[in-house]
Every structure is written in structure tokens, then in C-alpha cells.
N, C-alpha and C positions, 0 to 999 in steps of 0.2 A: 251232246246228246246222249241221253241214257243208253243206247243200244249201239254203241262206241264206248261204253265204258264199264262193260260187265266184267267182272273178276271174279276168282274161286274163293271160296271160305269154307270154313265145317264148322259145326256148332252141333250138341246133343240138345234136342227140349228135354227140361224138368217138366213133369207133370207136376200141378199145384194138389191136388187133389182127386180122391178118388169120382166124386161125381165129374168133376171136369174130365179125367179119363173116358168114362162111358160117354160124354161128348163128340169128345176129339174122335175115340174111336170110328163114332158116325159120322164127324163131318171129314174124316179122313179116308173115307170108304163108300162115299156118295156116289150116285150113278148120275152122271151128268149128259144132258143132251146137248151141251153149247160147242161140242167139238166135231171137226170133221175128220174123215178118213178115207181112204180111196179103196171104193167096192173095185175098181177096174184099174188095168194099167194103161191101156189103151185111149181110153177117154175120160179125163178128169172131171168130176160130176161134184156138184153139191150132194151130199149124203148125211145127214145129222141122223146119230142113233145115242142108245143107250151105252153109257160106259162107265166105270170109275175110275178117277182119273189118278187117283194113288194107288190103284190095285186093278188094273185094267182087267177086262175079261178077255179070256183065252183066244178071241175069234178073229179080230180083225186089226191090222196094225194103222196105228194113228199116224194121220200126213198133214202137216201143218199148213202147208198152203196148198193142199190139194183141189180146193174149191178157187184158186185165187190165180193159178196161172199154167198155159199147157204147154206142155213138153213137147210133145211130138207133134209137130205143123203138118196139115194136112198136104203141103207142098212137098215135103220131104220122100225121098225114094222110100217106098216100102222097105228093101231088102237092107237098106242101111241102118233102119230101127229097130226093124222085128225080132232080130236076135237079141238085142239092150232089153225089149221090152218083155219077151217071155223070160229072160232072166230073173229079171224085176218081177214078172209074176209068179216065178217059182219060187222066190225068199218070203214074197207074203203068204204065199200057201206054207212053207216052211213055218211062219211065223203061229198062221192059225193049225196049226199039229204042235205048236208049243216046243219044235225041235229049234231054238233059239241059235244055237251054235252053228248048225248046218246052215239057216238062215243067213248068217252074218257074214259066213263062208261066202255064200252063193251072192251077198250083194256085193261083196268086195270084187267076184270075177264081174259083176253088173259094174261097179265102178272101172275098173279096165276097160271093160268093154267101153265105156260111154268116153273114157280118155282116149282111147285110141280113134273113136270117131270126134273127138274133139266137139263133142254134143255138150255145149256150155250148161243148159237147160237140164238134159239127161245126168250130169254131175252132180248139179246143185239138189236134183231128187234122189238122188240114192243116199247123198249126205242126208237128207231130210228124212228116210227111211232109217237109214243107220242111227239117227239121233231119236227118233223115236222107239227103235229098238233095244237103245240102253237105258231109253228113260222106263220105257217097260219092264226091263229085268232090273230096275232100281240101281243102273250103275250111272250116278247122276254126274259123276265129274264127267266120265263120256261123253254123256250126254250136252253138259254143260257146252262143252267144247266144239261138237259137232255142229249144235244148234249156232254156235258163234260161227263157224264157216258158213251155215247157210245164210245166216245174217248179212256177211260180209258180201257173198255173191249178189245176194239181192241188190245191195247198195252200190255195189260194184256196175251192175246194169242199170242203175238209174232210178230203182224203184224208191220213191220216198218215205220217210219215217212214218208218214202216217197210213200207209196202204195197211190193209186188211192183214197181209201176209208178214208184214213185218212185228203188227201188232198181237199178232198171233204166236208167233216165236217167242216174243218179248214175253209176254204173259207167262209161258212155258219156262223160261228163265227164271222169271219170279218167283215161282213155284220152286224151281229148284233152290232159288236161294232161300224161301221159304221154308223148306223140307231141311237144309244144312244149318239151317240158325242165322243166318245173314241177313237178319229182321231190317237191318236200315236197307239194305241196295233192294230184299224184297218190296219194301214199302215203295222206294222210288219207282220199281219196276212195276209194280199194280198202279199208281199214280200216272206213270207214263203212258199207259194203255187206256185207263180210265179219260184220261185228260181227251185223247184222241178218238176214243170211241164215242164221247159225249160231243165233239165237234161232227162227226161225223153222222150223228142222230139228229144235229139241230138242221141238215139238209135233207134227212130223209129219218123221220120218225117210224117210217112201216116196213125199212129195209131189213129184212129176216138175218141176214149175215151178221150185220152190226149189232142187233139186239141179243142174238145167240152171244157172240162174243162178249157183250157185255154183261149180258147175264152169268156168266161164268167167272170175267174179273172180279165183279161184286161179291160173288159168294166164295170165293177164294181168298179176296183179300179181307171179307167179314169172318172167313174162319181164321186167316193168320191174327186177326185182331183180336179173335174171341182167346187165343191162346197166348196172347200177350194180356190178359186181363180187361182188355178197353170195350168193356161190355158195350156202353153206350153207342159208342160208332161202331161197332158188331151188328148190332142191333139195326142200327140206319141204313147198311148194306145190304144185311141178308133182306130185309124189306124190302128194297128195291129189287133186288134179285128174284124174292118172291114175287113180287108184282109183273115182272117180266115173263117168268115161267108161266104163271098164270095165263098170261096172254097167248104166248107160241102153244103151250103145249095143254092148258085146260088145269081146272082142280083134280081131278080125277086121273093125277098122274104120279109118280116116284119121284120124278125131280122136284113136283111141287109140295108132296108130302114131307121128301127130308126136309124142304126148305121151312115148313111148317115145324118141323120138329128144332130145326136149328135156332126159328124165333123162340120158341117155346123155352128152349135150353138158357138163351140171351135173358130171357123175362126171369128166369128161377136166377138166375146168378145176381140179377138187379134188385132182386127178392118181391119182384112183381106178380105174386105167387097166381093169383085169380086170372091175368091176363097171360101167365105161362100154360095154366089150365087150360084155357079156351084153346090155344094154339095148339097143344099137344094133345086135347081131346078131338079136335078136329083131324090132326094126322091120323090118328088112331081109327077114326071113323072110315076117311078116306083109303087108309091102308087096308081096311078089311076087303075094298072092294079089287084089292091089286094081291091076287093069291101068290102071284111070282115075286114078290116083295121080299125079299132077305133080313131086312132092317126093321121089321115091324115092330119082333121082341124088344128091342133096345127102345123103342118109341113107346112100347109100355113101361118099362121100367122108368123111364124119365118121366112118365106122367105119374107113376105109382110114388117116387120120391117127390115128386112137387106136391102132391096130396097130403103125404105126412107131414111134409114142411108146413103144411096148411091145418096140421092136426085132424085130419081126415083119415084114420088111420084104416078103417073097414074099407073103405074106397079104395086105399091106395093098397091093401093087401089083396084086394079082387083083381087091380090092375097088374102088379108083380106075380100074381099066381097068372094070370092068362098069359103075360111076359114069357114065364117059363115055359108054357102051353106051348106057347108058337114057335121059342126058341128050339125046342126041342122036335117040333115037327120039321123045323129047318135045320136042324143040326149046327146049329149055331152056338158053340160051345162058349162063345164069350159074353153072349146074351145070358145064357143059365146060367154061368155064374154069377151076373150083376142080378139077375132076379130073385137068386137064394139071397145075395147079399140085402136086397131089399127087406127081403122076407124076414131074413133075421133079425134086421134092425128094427121093423115093426114090432117084431115078438120082443127085442130087450125093451122097446119102448112102452107095450102095455102091460106088461107084466108088474 
């Protein structure tokens, strides 16, 4: 079974071209509403909110199974777990303050407390927080090891392989493989999660937990396929992720706009320029309604470059000029650089 065969490997991506670099930068920075995190320690609740999977905003720690299992049973004596709960809560507050070293020290204290109490779920939970902290600070080797420990503990407790907790953690491990360049294992991981999520959807096609995880799965898999130049397959998965985002979040939502951009990027690489312009224009238009959207500049860059590919130089210049303006307003240095490159390219083509 997939989650029982996870191993470590490392590799560095080679960026294929400057245009792909622009797209990958945005793909790797997308805010995604398809992951849950813990808002409180004493009650594990469902709570979906925006975050960047590869560059998490420093507000809340991401918890793999926070919506799937309760750690502290109401039947337990309050005094037995109160200190443990407070220690974990303090560690999460430290993570919110970006005091990651102190947070890790506090979590190790919580782990000792849970071990002293012989609180199986408490130990599992602390491992999960530690894993996500390691993931957040890009210590992927440590994160992978800890996520495996969480999986093993869930499996030992009898959690089936198609449980959403197992799928959720397996998806993050697949993402780690993706980041480290072990494409074969990442591909296996994404397919493993996709298979079980689709089976869940057959049973209940309105289950929001399943839809959100499936949306994330499709987007992450599409992103990997994009970096591997498998554009036709990437287009298929991005299209499905977009449909789910519209269903869950609506059209005027940052995640939906990001997926429109991704669809436009893939169509560009497939030389389907008219379709790319349609997607990117819609993304740019909807993005205007989202003043806090940081990635709007790069969307205009991508639109500008696509217009140039169609020979529409004046329209492309307008879009890239707007991109530079938007990027400066948001202090987005990477997009400023790309906008200037776009304008320079147009200048060279029209001289």
C-alpha cells in the first residue's frame, strides 16, 4: 500500500524557460483553501481558510488531521490533560509569532507530557504539529519523517487507508516528494489520494471535506505535471480543480482566480493562445475585485506575454505596464522584474 512504502529521495528542479519560471513561481505560491488547521486546542473543529501551501502565511499552524479525530475525550479528567493542552496552545501561539525555535522546544515539552500521560492521541497530535512546523520552515526531510510517524500511529490504531486523515497526510508527503524531485513517488502519491477521494465522492458528492481535499489533490498534481511539461494532463486536472473551487468558493475568490491563471498558463504552453487569453483576462478582471490579492501583477504579466505571442503588441504592452504598476503597489519584486522583461521584449519586437 502506498502509505506503507514512502521513502526519502532528493533532487532539484531544472527550470525549462523564463516563461515557465514565471508560471511556476505563481503555482508554487498559490493560496489554497483546501487544507485545515487548528484554531483551538481544546476542541478540534473544521475550519478552512486561505494559506500558501509552499509558503505558508505566518498566522496559524497547519494540522493534518485536525478535522478528523478528537484528541481529548470529554470523558477524561480535566486535570489530566489541561497542562498538555495549554502547552500545545502556547506552542501554536509561538508559531503565530514566527518564534519557530521556541515553538519546537515547547512542542517537545508537550510530547514528554503526552508520553508521561500515555495519551496515545495526544502524542500523535504533537507529532502532527511538529511535522507541519517542519514543513512550514521547509525542513522537508524532518517533516516527512514525522508525517510517517503520524501515519504509522493512525494505522496502528486501525484507521483504514481510505480515511481522510490518511489521505490528507499522504497528500502532503506526495507534495514533499514533488518538492524534492522524486517525481515517480510523488505521482504514485497523488494517484493514491485521487483514487480514494474519488471513491468517497461517489458515496457523497456534496461532502465538503472530500471536495476540498480533492481540489487540493487535483491542483497539486496538475502543478507537478506542468513542471514535467505534461501540459495536456495538467490542463485536465487544473480544469477539475477550478470547477471544485467555483463550487466551494465561488468565482470572485482568490483561489479560483489563481486556477484561472494556471489554466491560462497551460493553454499558452499548448499554444492555445485564444483560450489562454480568455482564461487570463477573466483572472485579471476578477482579480481587480480582490484588493488583497498579491499575485495580480504576475497574472497581468502572463496575459501580456500571451497577447504578444498572438502579435497583439499594444495590448501586451498595456497589460505588462499594468502588471508593473500592480506589482509596485504590492511590493512584489519578482513580478516587477518579469513585467520589465515583458516590456523590454515588446520594445525589441516592435523596433
